[in-house]
VOGU-3710 file (C-alpha; in Angstrom, 3 decimals, decimal comma):
1> mtpaelaqvv> -3,299/26,669/7,012  -2,288/23,420/5,349  1,295/22,761/4,192  0,106/23,069/0,589  -1,448/26,456/1,340  1,715/27,636/3,091  3,820/26,465/0,141  1,680/28,618/-2,126  2,153/31,573/0,236  5,935/31,060/-0,011
11> ltaahavfte> 5,736/30,980/-3,791  3,603/34,132/-3,845  6,150/35,877/-1,644  8,933/34,813/-4,003  7,016/36,217/-6,956  6,653/39,556/-5,127  10,387/39,642/-4,372  11,255/38,920/-7,997  8,915/41,659/-9,189  10,393/44,218/-6,770
21> rgldpavlpa> 13,963/43,373/-7,794  13,343/43,105/-11,525  14,227/39,418/-11,578  12,791/37,037/-14,159  9,773/35,257/-12,592  10,003/32,571/-15,294  12,660/30,787/-13,197  10,167/30,309/-10,359  8,864/26,736/-10,085  5,193/26,040/-10,763
31> attverprnp> 4,954/24,640/-7,229  7,094/24,246/-4,150  6,868/22,394/-0,848  7,493/23,042/2,813  8,678/20,478/5,333  8,596/20,042/9,071  12,022/20,722/10,651  13,505/17,797/12,542  13,920/20,058/15,553  10,575/21,671/16,569
41> ehgdyastla> 12,518/24,617/18,010  13,401/25,627/14,445  9,792/26,449/13,638  6,661/24,888/12,258  7,851/24,527/8,662  10,992/25,003/6,596  11,542/26,024/2,973  14,648/25,628/0,814  13,327/27,833/-1,997  16,075/30,454/-1,578
51> lqlskkvglp> 18,745/27,771/-1,955  17,043/26,374/-5,056  16,786/29,752/-6,792  19,991/31,532/-5,811  22,169/30,255/-8,674  19,436/30,883/-11,237  19,203/34,570/-10,305  22,850/35,131/-9,391  22,255/36,119/-5,759  23,867/34,680/-2,610
61> prelatalae> 21,396/32,284/-0,920  21,229/34,266/2,333  20,614/37,538/0,502  17,704/35,995/-1,391  16,489/34,282/1,805  16,518/37,630/3,627  14,331/39,208/0,959  11,967/36,236/0,987  11,777/36,277/4,799  10,840/39,966/4,847
71> qlgraagvks> 8,119/39,472/2,243  6,850/36,244/3,765  6,709/37,758/7,240  4,020/40,163/6,004  1,756/37,318/4,835  -1,432/36,601/6,753  -1,066/33,683/9,142  2,742/33,812/9,284  3,981/34,681/12,764  7,704/34,846/12,018
81> veiagpgfln> 10,399/33,753/9,565  14,009/33,054/10,520  16,988/32,368/8,281  19,188/29,424/9,177  22,432/28,072/7,744  23,181/29,005/4,145  19,614/30,120/3,418  16,959/27,898/4,976  13,680/29,620/5,836  12,223/28,523/9,170
91> irldaaaagq> 8,587/29,560/9,345  6,267/29,846/12,322  2,522/30,202/11,884  0,273/32,082/14,252  -2,158/29,945/16,251  -5,162/30,952/14,180  -3,543/29,932/10,902  -2,267/26,654/12,336  -5,554/25,832/14,047  -7,628/26,298/10,894
101> larviveage> -6,372/22,911/9,798  -8,722/21,204/12,277  -11,727/22,684/10,505  -10,301/21,815/7,075  -9,874/18,172/8,086  -13,281/17,754/9,707  -15,052/19,326/6,744  -13,063/17,263/4,240  -13,793/14,001/6,066  -12,813/10,943/4,046
111> eygrsdrlag> -11,385/13,183/1,316  -8,610/14,511/3,564  -5,330/12,997/2,421  -6,537/12,261/-1,098  -4,926/14,006/-4,073  -4,505/13,879/-7,837  -0,753/13,291/-7,555  -0,906/10,207/-9,824  -3,875/11,293/-11,936  -3,666/10,018/-15,495
121> qkinlefvsa> -1,699/6,896/-14,623  -3,342/3,593/-15,487  -1,763/0,860/-13,392  -2,301/-2,902/-13,375  -1,425/-4,246/-9,935  -1,018/-8,009/-9,677  -0,471/-9,590/-6,274  -0,869/-12,883/-4,383  -1,489/-15,046/-7,523  -0,909/-18,194/-5,447
131> nptgpvhigg> -1,262/-21,441/-7,388  -4,647/-23,137/-6,771  -2,944/-26,207/-5,371  -3,340/-25,331/-1,694  -4,404/-22,648/0,791  -2,740/-19,211/0,697  0,426/-19,426/2,790  1,737/-16,664/5,033  4,043/-15,255/2,329  1,065/-14,807/0,020
141> vrwaavgdal> -0,879/-13,248/2,875  1,816/-10,593/3,172  1,225/-9,629/-0,451  -2,532/-9,679/0,136  -2,156/-7,068/2,894  0,521/-4,968/1,189  -0,978/-5,220/-2,290  -4,477/-4,285/-1,176  -3,118/-1,354/0,854  -1,074/-0,227/-2,142
151> srllratgaq> -4,115/-0,344/-4,411  -5,992/1,862/-1,932  -3,073/4,299/-1,800  -2,744/4,503/-5,567  -6,442/5,213/-5,941  -6,284/7,793/-3,151  -3,662/9,662/-5,162  -5,646/9,675/-8,383  -4,314/6,664/-10,282  -6,650/4,391/-12,227
161> vgteyyfnda> -5,899/0,956/-10,804  -6,909/-2,533/-11,854  -6,105/-5,214/-9,277  -5,475/-8,670/-10,635  -4,988/-12,250/-9,473  -3,260/-14,538/-11,971  -4,958/-17,888/-11,658  -2,430/-20,503/-12,772  -4,696/-23,342/-13,878  -2,336/-24,928/-16,410
171> gaqidrfars> 0,965/-26,725/-16,170  2,754/-29,486/-14,310  1,860/-28,341/-10,790  -1,845/-28,703/-11,631  -1,216/-32,236/-12,865  0,556/-33,072/-9,590  -2,369/-31,583/-7,675  -4,843/-33,733/-9,631  -2,782/-36,902/-9,036  -2,616/-36,062/-5,327
181> llaaargepa> -6,411/-35,713/-5,149  -6,909/-38,974/-7,017  -4,545/-40,787/-4,651  -6,318/-39,353/-1,597  -9,719/-40,402/-2,957  -8,437/-43,955/-3,293  -6,808/-43,988/0,116  -3,349/-44,187/-1,400  -0,209/-42,260/-0,355  0,408/-38,965/-2,116
191> pedgyggayi> 2,684/-39,171/-5,179  6,337/-38,505/-4,447  6,127/-35,123/-6,185  2,567/-34,462/-5,028  0,876/-32,369/-2,361  0,179/-33,401/1,238  -1,880/-32,054/4,084  -5,400/-32,624/5,323  -6,815/-30,181/2,797  -6,021/-32,639/-0,041
201> aeiaeavrrv> -8,303/-35,270/1,497  -10,977/-32,591/2,085  -10,907/-31,425/-1,522  -10,862/-35,013/-2,807  -13,952/-35,852/-0,760  -15,682/-32,677/-1,980  -14,979/-33,690/-5,601  -16,429/-37,137/-4,943  -19,606/-35,531/-3,626  -19,897/-33,365/-6,736
211> rpdvrdldda> -18,974/-36,199/-9,101  -19,847/-39,525/-7,486  -19,261/-41,229/-10,847  -15,549/-40,484/-10,614  -15,005/-43,845/-8,912  -16,090/-45,655/-12,064  -13,761/-43,797/-14,433  -10,379/-44,940/-15,727  -7,268/-43,286/-14,279  -6,862/-40,655/-17,000
221> saqevfrveg> -10,529/-39,647/-16,952  -10,673/-39,626/-13,150  -7,534/-37,479/-12,951  -9,088/-34,990/-15,369  -12,205/-34,766/-13,199  -10,087/-34,152/-10,125  -8,100/-31,544/-12,037  -11,126/-29,566/-13,181  -13,281/-29,915/-10,089  -10,416/-29,841/-7,598
231> valmfaeiks> -8,904/-26,654/-8,997  -12,332/-24,983/-9,032  -12,985/-25,939/-5,392  -9,497/-24,923/-4,267  -9,673/-21,575/-6,002  -13,157/-20,905/-4,619  -11,696/-21,505/-1,168  -8,772/-19,157/-1,877  -11,138/-16,411/-3,043  -13,321/-16,910/0,021
241> slagfgvefd> -10,321/-16,762/2,363  -9,035/-13,572/0,771  -12,495/-11,985/0,860  -12,678/-12,747/4,577  -9,335/-10,970/4,853  -10,848/-7,931/3,142  -9,129/-8,510/-0,207  -11,012/-8,849/-3,471  -9,711/-8,370/-6,998  -11,095/-6,535/-10,004
251> tyfnekdlhd> -9,947/-9,357/-12,270  -9,215/-13,042/-11,751  -7,228/-14,000/-14,835  -6,942/-17,646/-15,903  -3,666/-18,754/-17,447  -5,595/-21,376/-19,428  -7,384/-18,553/-21,262  -4,053/-17,401/-22,694  -3,635/-20,827/-24,294  -7,250/-21,207/-25,392
261> rgelelalrr> -7,392/-17,748/-27,025  -4,115/-18,156/-28,885  -2,419/-15,344/-26,968  0,880/-17,203/-26,706  1,054/-17,355/-30,509  0,192/-13,645/-30,640  2,998/-12,804/-28,204  5,428/-14,927/-30,190  4,441/-13,162/-33,402  4,914/-9,713/-31,805
271> lreqghifea> 8,321/-10,667/-30,467  9,311/-12,084/-33,841  8,272/-8,798/-35,494  10,558/-6,982/-33,050  13,451/-9,165/-34,238  14,265/-10,930/-30,963  13,213/-14,519/-31,756  15,610/-17,216/-32,943  15,499/-20,994/-33,410  18,083/-23,370/-31,941
281> dgatwlrttd> 18,132/-27,070/-31,056  14,592/-27,420/-32,355  13,287/-24,890/-29,820  12,087/-21,283/-30,128  14,063/-18,761/-28,080  13,774/-15,117/-27,027  17,091/-13,273/-27,126  16,731/-11,551/-23,741  20,522/-11,219/-23,379  20,245/-8,226/-25,710
291> fgddkdrvlr> 18,661/-6,418/-22,774  20,788/-7,526/-19,851  19,371/-10,964/-19,007  21,967/-13,536/-17,954  20,837/-16,004/-20,637  18,361/-16,293/-23,496  14,981/-17,859/-22,706  13,109/-20,721/-24,326  9,522/-19,918/-25,310  8,647/-23,199/-27,027
301> ksngewtyfa> 10,435/-26,451/-26,386  11,593/-28,808/-29,126  8,575/-31,046/-28,389  6,200/-28,148/-29,122  5,273/-27,418/-25,487  5,130/-23,809/-24,296  7,267/-22,765/-21,340  6,045/-20,856/-18,296  8,026/-17,885/-19,569  6,019/-17,898/-22,798
311> adcayyldkr> 2,850/-17,534/-20,723  4,516/-14,693/-18,796  5,192/-12,912/-22,090  1,620/-13,404/-23,303  0,170/-12,249/-19,988  2,306/-9,096/-19,957  1,251/-8,297/-23,524  -2,393/-8,891/-22,616  -2,159/-6,333/-19,795  -0,551/-3,766/-22,043
321> ergfervvim> -3,158/-4,399/-24,751  -5,857/-3,693/-22,163  -4,470/-0,170/-21,871  -2,406/-0,377/-18,699  0,563/1,965/-18,976  2,368/0,474/-16,001  2,343/-3,189/-15,014  3,203/-3,758/-11,350  3,824/-7,334/-10,221  4,404/-8,399/-6,623
331> lgadhhgyig> 6,503/-11,549/-6,209  7,918/-13,561/-3,323  11,549/-13,661/-2,243  12,163/-16,849/-4,227  11,327/-14,993/-7,463  14,135/-12,436/-7,317  15,741/-14,065/-10,360  12,649/-13,216/-12,418  13,387/-9,499/-12,443  16,111/-9,594/-15,095
341> rmkamaacfg> 14,240/-11,826/-17,513  10,940/-9,951/-17,088  12,565/-6,561/-17,617  14,338/-7,910/-20,713  11,049/-9,354/-21,983  9,365/-5,934/-21,711  12,238/-4,412/-23,670  11,873/-7,119/-26,335  8,283/-5,968/-26,836  9,612/-2,450/-27,428
351> ddpehnleil> 8,566/-1,111/-24,027  10,629/0,876/-21,553  11,185/-1,679/-18,775  11,868/1,075/-16,236  8,536/2,743/-16,952  6,136/0,073/-18,158  7,094/-2,784/-15,826  7,682/-2,684/-12,096  8,458/-5,761/-10,017  8,286/-5,681/-6,228
361> igqlvnlvrd> 9,869/-8,445/-4,155  8,567/-9,379/-0,707  10,685/-11,105/1,886  9,801/-13,994/4,187  7,351/-13,906/7,081  7,424/-16,090/10,194  4,663/-16,552/12,726  6,254/-16,787/16,169  4,701/-18,197/19,337  6,528/-18,296/22,682
371> gvpvrmskra> 9,652/-17,150/20,873  9,609/-20,132/18,511  8,571/-19,993/14,834  5,332/-21,827/14,064  6,523/-24,226/11,414  3,412/-25,760/9,911  -0,341/-25,719/9,666  -2,474/-28,561/10,955  -4,487/-28,381/7,747  -1,895/-27,547/5,081
381> gtvvtledlv> 0,770/-29,776/6,566  3,846/-27,824/5,488  3,103/-24,097/5,707  1,348/-21,509/7,854  -1,797/-20,356/6,054  -3,944/-17,238/5,964  -6,464/-18,922/8,250  -3,722/-19,847/10,735  -2,569/-16,233/10,906  -6,089/-14,834/11,273
391> daigvdaary> -6,984/-17,422/13,915  -3,851/-16,470/15,831  -4,113/-12,660/15,879  -7,237/-11,555/13,943  -7,751/-9,782/10,620  -6,975/-6,219/11,755  -3,770/-7,146/13,537  -2,668/-9,397/10,675  -3,225/-6,744/8,017  -1,544/-4,047/10,089
401> alaryssdsp> 1,408/-6,248/11,046  2,060/-7,290/7,444  1,739/-3,758/6,061  3,740/-2,118/8,858  7,164/-3,165/7,592  8,969/-2,492/4,346  8,192/-5,448/2,106  11,891/-6,001/1,351  12,521/-6,835/5,032  11,868/-10,270/6,586
411> ididvelwtr> 9,490/-10,074/9,554  8,523/-12,174/12,555  4,929/-11,824/13,742  4,836/-12,479/17,469  1,437/-13,880/18,454  1,747/-12,631/22,043  2,624/-9,082/20,970  -0,081/-8,699/18,324  -2,875/-9,994/20,577  -1,892/-7,886/23,595
421> atrdnpvyyv> -4,262/-5,068/24,632  -1,398/-2,750/25,553  0,388/0,193/23,979  3,333/-1,911/22,834  0,979/-3,599/20,351  1,129/-1,153/17,391  -2,344/-1,835/16,021  -3,894/-1,575/19,478  -1,984/1,670/20,074  -3,436/3,245/16,910
431> qyvaartagv> -6,931/1,790/17,195  -7,104/2,942/20,804  -6,823/6,531/19,566  -9,648/5,886/17,108  -11,781/4,643/19,996  -10,655/7,369/22,399  -11,451/10,201/19,979  -14,877/8,677/19,379  -15,355/8,348/23,136  -14,444/11,993/23,705
441> srqaaelglt> -17,023/13,022/21,088  -19,685/10,915/22,800  -18,839/12,339/26,207  -18,946/15,872/24,796  -22,399/15,263/23,341  -23,640/13,960/26,682  -22,436/17,200/28,310  -24,063/19,363/25,657  -20,725/20,291/24,087  -20,739/20,531/20,289
451> rgdadafrpd> -18,244/21,976/17,836  -20,747/24,621/16,761  -20,764/26,364/13,415  -17,505/26,550/11,515  -17,813/30,351/11,469  -17,744/30,380/15,259  -14,654/28,178/15,483  -11,779/29,936/17,330  -8,587/28,338/15,927  -6,482/31,002/17,660
461> lldhdkenel> -7,321/29,330/20,984  -5,344/26,225/19,961  -2,089/27,723/21,206  -0,830/25,031/23,592  2,434/23,331/22,610  0,742/19,920/22,474  -2,069/21,297/20,328  0,474/22,722/17,920  2,372/19,429/17,871  -0,811/17,535/17,052
471> lkalaefpav> -1,787/19,993/14,327  1,603/19,641/12,662  1,288/15,858/12,762  -2,178/16,035/11,179  -0,838/18,340/8,466  1,673/15,693/7,355  -0,950/13,124/6,357  -1,469/14,113/2,683  2,283/14,109/2,034  2,646/10,715/3,734
481> vaaaaelrep> -0,119/9,236/1,574  1,432/10,626/-1,606  4,909/9,334/-0,714  3,579/5,903/0,282  1,807/5,596/-3,075  4,676/6,865/-5,219  7,317/4,772/-3,434  5,028/1,707/-3,130  5,551/1,697/0,640  2,311/1,318/2,643
491> hrvaryledl> 4,371/0,913/5,801  4,893/4,697/5,778  1,200/5,121/6,611  1,378/2,690/9,531  4,438/4,353/11,036  2,855/7,783/10,562  -0,299/6,650/12,369  1,775/5,504/15,327  3,491/8,900/15,496  0,113/10,619/15,231
501> agayhrfydn> -1,256/8,408/18,007  1,606/9,518/20,242  0,914/13,181/19,472  -2,767/12,712/20,300  -2,038/10,966/23,604  0,207/13,858/24,624  -2,510/16,334/23,626  -5,123/14,354/25,563  -2,963/14,242/28,684  -2,305/18,011/28,645
511> crvtpkgdee> -5,376/19,621/27,082  -8,745/18,657/28,476  -11,436/18,668/25,783  -14,609/18,372/27,864  -15,571/20,583/30,848  -14,701/19,224/34,255  -17,243/19,260/37,085  -19,299/22,463/37,069  -17,008/24,147/34,558  -18,928/25,933/31,824
521> vsdvhrarlw> -18,486/25,071/28,166  -16,115/27,561/26,565  -14,741/28,332/23,123  -11,555/26,550/24,175  -13,510/23,314/24,692  -15,175/23,734/21,318  -11,874/24,418/19,581  -10,319/21,335/21,169  -13,323/19,242/20,108  -12,632/20,292/16,512
531> lndatrvvia> -9,050/19,106/16,986  -10,169/15,852/18,609  -12,579/15,133/15,768  -9,956/16,027/13,150  -7,684/13,423/14,696  -10,469/10,858/14,496  -10,854/11,629/10,766  -7,162/11,193/10,010  -6,759/8,026/12,083  -9,801/6,502/10,359
541> nglrllgvsa> -8,597/7,573/6,907  -5,135/6,142/7,520  -6,426/2,832/8,862  -8,834/2,576/5,939  -5,900/2,824/3,541  -4,410/-0,212/5,288  -7,711/-2,081/5,260  -7,932/-1,913/9,056  -10,985/-0,862/11,062  -11,197/2,284/13,214
551> perm> -13,327/1,105/16,163  -15,503/3,509/18,127  -15,160/1,431/21,282  -12,511/-0,922/22,619
//
């Protein structure tokens, strides 16, 4: 019996109680939930339904809980129900009902954990969006791991998701990049406000190979060639690096397109229609202070140039015009000040900034070796890049490490820890269970042990404490996935997988799956093989949500 099935049993029992007592069933919720008690001695699951309903029906919580417990205790699969505190229902399932979950999971396969919790929501999820002026640094890599995991979680819970990379190919930083490439091609020092690092010389040389005539052009023409070709080469490298990290986007959106298609003028017109535009000092302003911003924002300078904020407004409007109900943007720690102005901008368009716009802020990441932060990349010169991180600990470890922590917490990634083949390495600890469950299945097959038909499965034989503990852990997975998606917290999946790995190890140490020596294959072995294989399914499903592999051998 799954938690969702048990919750329905509880609700059915409540309906029966209301009918018997002449109470109005209209006050019953359409759905309820059950939770695992913190103390296993209190039962398998707990319900607070009696506490929720007591005031509505005018009965003391314990009186209503007593009636619910009596009715619920007669339900198939329920072993016992106890009342605790003011009216909590502590429920124990019989072994057969609990053990059925193993079959449910194995038969569901990749679908186990998926739901329609967010069905109907159309979400635009923008992350990374690093400027094409250098390789993706470790802060951007964090968003690559977290953002990709979040997109997988949102889709697993029924949302329609469009992932997006905002390709900033306009503005002053692109001009500085082009000047830096031109200087490198001529063997000159980088401009004072330019970009350094070996990658600049590499890109400059690549541009010269593509456009050998660049040497014969005047400064302005040569800089334009380096701008166009250099940005294209740099962004191609960024896309390739992210793809190697397992991250690809549905849409790569060019900022320049906003300018070329007149979308900044469109945004300005919409904002003017809403009554939030004013002119002052020769510039065009958006009155964002009407919606809590600390100051009004310039959209067009007195010299006619658009500001970055104007492009932000046009880009937000473009997403909304494409039908996305909710716009989710992931930004680095240095962008915390953007939240107020962006929320105010959404309100200026007439949107609900608490519903239509969501901004997530990620904190800093350090790569640590021998207890000392790695300060710079040999290639990038000033930052640690995606390639540096992957070279140091590998793709799986990097993705897991970055997704394992709440994104609003700074993290240190210890190279020694994340490359260690021991249980204190979290990704190794979880992946080892993936490999061990696969190994048990292989060993069983070699001994002629198979799960057999589902009809012959004996879930009642899964009555060991460690089997029950593992089953309860497996039952939590759908709720963990739903919470991780709704709260935008992929780290919940990683921490759950580590708890599940611990439960499996304890099961493995206490409950032998395969026959030993001349021991004959029994229904107990078959039942435990179902449980072993169910664990494999959940570990693989959870790792897949994080973009991490579930190896069959280690």
